[in-house]
C-alpha angles and dihedrals in degrees: 000000000000110000122197115208128178140153148153148158128272117197122212140199136315091308087067095222119152142199115228112197141181139178136196123184140161137188127247114279107275096019125108098204131047121236091210127084139179138204135195112186125175111221110184107293093347133078122220110211117184139173120191126189116197117218110266120344142283129047098330092053091046091051092052091049090049096047090050092050093044088059092051093046097051104032128081118281108230125132127344093251092055091052094053089046095053091044090052090051094049090052097053109127093019127101087261135231144233115240140192119191129185127183108203118198104192095181091058091031094232138125134204116198146163140169134206118195131002101334125118130224129179136169122206142161119256106237138160091251136029117312141196123251142198122221133220114253104246124204122203120247144086120254108237092025109043124001115179097177125259144272100233114198128191121197146151118285106183126175117288090037127112138207118214127192124187138178121226090261085080117078114238087234087086082087086075090064107044120169125279127209092250096058118081114233094246093050091051097046091049095048091045092054089049096048103036105025121114115225092205091067144041109268136196134168123186127188126193114183124192102222136183133263119332110245 
């Protein structure tokens, strides 16, 4: 199984807060390409975080996910609804994709987010023991095929909180192993993929942590 892992830190503003992020992903067993894709894009004082899951697996799924993310990477970053509408238009004629998008504003300690299709999103506080979480309100559909609109949520995203996006190749049981302060994001993402990933599907998990001052 070929696993792709990446991560980094993005500093923001005069408050010197930062977003530490990490991703781990792997393709379906027997496939050479992954039909999931992800994007982190700085847009002024905000960070756009997206996870796309192309329908099915293989090159056509990869192409759909990549087209979806290319639209988000190149187009204007306004509101959440406009981002989904643009992605849906870009995917017309493709096999389509599920999509989760979050717009993090570290300066105001808020996040706007939404999801269409079978992609997971949660926000929780990093603690030294287990913690509660809140979930994104998903709406059924497939961008490029059937887009019923979104449920857009806006909520607080203070420091020491994390946003997690996961494709449906990750079992929802990962919620029972949410990240702790002591565990670096990359270590958590990789272990989560190992423990909760389904080998019969493409699988991706992405974590973005709102951390304290940049040293």
